[in-house]
N, C-alpha and C positions, 0 to 999 in steps of 0.2 A: 504494500500500500504506500509506504514512504517513497519507494522508487517511482511509482505512478505519479504521485503528487509532484516529485522533483522534475520529472519529464514534462509534466503539464506546465509548471512554472517556467522552466527554461524555454519551452515553445512560446509561451506568452510573452516573455521578455524579448526574445528574438523578433517576434512578430510586431512588437511595439516600438522598437528602436527606429527612430526616424533618421535614417542614414543620409538623406538628402538635405537635412536642415543643418545650419551652422551651429545651433545650440540644441539642447535637449530640455524639453519641458517635462519635469517629473510628474506633474499633475495629470498630463495627458497620458503618460505611460501608466501611471497607477490606475487611471480610469479604464484604459484598454485592458490591463491585466485583470481587473475585477470583472469586467464584462466577459472576457474570454473564459475566466474561471467559472462564472455562473452558467455560461452556455455549456461548458464541458460537464459540469456537475449535473445539469438538467438532463443531458443525454445519458449520463451514468445512472440516474435515478428513475429511469422509465419503468413503468409497471409492465410486467410480461403478460402476454395473452393467457398463459397458463394460470396466472393469478386471477385474471378476469373470470376464467371458467370456474376456478375454485370458489370465488365469491358468488358467482351466479348460482352454483349448485348447492352451496352450503350456508349462505347468509340467512340467519333467522329473521333479521329485520326485513330483508328484501322479500322473503316468502310470506311473512306476516302482512306486509304492505300489499302484495299482490292479491292475497286472499281477501284482505279487507276491501280492496277496490272491487273485486269480483262480487263479493257479498253486497256491497253498497249499491252496485249497479242493479243487481237482482232485486233488492228491496225497493230501490228508487223506481224501477219499472213497475213493480206491483202496486206501489203507493201513488204513482203519478195520477191515476184517475181521480184520486181524492185531493189532489193538489198539494201533496206532501212529499218530502224527501225522507230517506231513512233517518237522517239526523234530526229532522223536525219531529218525526214520530217518536224517536227516543227522548227528545226534549219534552214533548207533551206527556209522554209516559212518566218521565221523572217528576213531573209536577202533580201527577195523579196520586195525592196523599190526603189523609184525613185533615192534616194541618198544613197550611201553606209553608213550603220550604223556603229557605233563604237562598240568595244568590250563591253564597259560599258552599252550602251543602249540595246544591245542584251541580256547581262547577266541580266539586270533589267527586261526586258520583260519576259524572261524565268524563272525568279526567281532562277538563278544559280550564284554561285560565279565565279570569272574570271578564277580561276584555273580549275574548272570543265568544264567551257565553252571551255577553251583552249584545254583540253583533248578531248572533244567532236568534236572539229573542225578538229583535226589532220587527222582522217580517211577520212573526206570529202575533205580535202586539198590534201591528197595523191592520191585520186581518180580523182583529177582535177575538182571537183564540185564547189569549192570556192577558192578564193585567198585572202590572208591577205596582205594588203599593209601598208605602212607607210605614214602618212600625212606629206606632205612637209612643211607645216606651223608649225606643232607641232609633233616632232618626237616621242613623248610619245603616241600619238593617233594612233590606228591601225584600219583603216576602213576595213570592211569585204564585199566582193562582190561575187555574184554568177558568175561563168564563163558561157560561152555559153552552155557548157556541163551540168552544174548544172541547168540552166534555162530549158533546154530540158527535163531533168529527172524530175524536179519539175512539168512541164506541163503534163508529163505522170502520175505522182503520184496524181495529184489533182482529177481526176475522181475516182480513187480508194478510196481516202479519202472521197470524196463526197458520194459515195454509202455506204461505211462502216459507216460513220457518220449518214446517213439517217436511216440505220437499227438500230443503237443504239438509236436514238431519237424516232423511232417508238415503241421501247420496253417501253419507259417511259410514253407514253400517251400524249394526247392533253394538251398543256400548261406547262407540267412538265419540258421539256428541258430548257425553258426560266427561270422558277423558280429555277431550279438547278443551272444554270449559275449565276444567281443573288446571290444565297446563297454562291456559291463558291467564287465569287468576294469579298463578305463581309469577308470571312475567309482568303483570300489571300491579 
């Protein structure tokens, strides 16, 4: 490794010496050496195609993302006639509680930050499916509630979710859905 670095440095110095000039500007030489060094190191640090194949075939994150996208598309397609996405369905379902949940508890359940949750709530609020109130005891707390219209839409969406979910589980085989849920809970 030391020999390789020495050869690179010698090449860079030779390439940078301005033989035709009557004087040598050390700043230009230093800049050219640094540039040549970074270009050579970039070539030396290329990722091999074999590594790409390894990541493609073994990366848990990649496979989880692909599966999540495929499931999302399937549920989006099923819920589209009701004017919902899978994310909106999950959000409405997370609000379906005896007591109005807070932004924090819903964000935690859905593994979302509050800013993302707020953005996801806005279209549902505009459609009159949810309402965001202020807790009279603590003005910082914002309870979230399904409106009667939201409850009605959720009731229509549950059978669609149930049939779509059953079809997905059937593809996995006996016992696999429970095993997959258990594994996903470990990761989340």
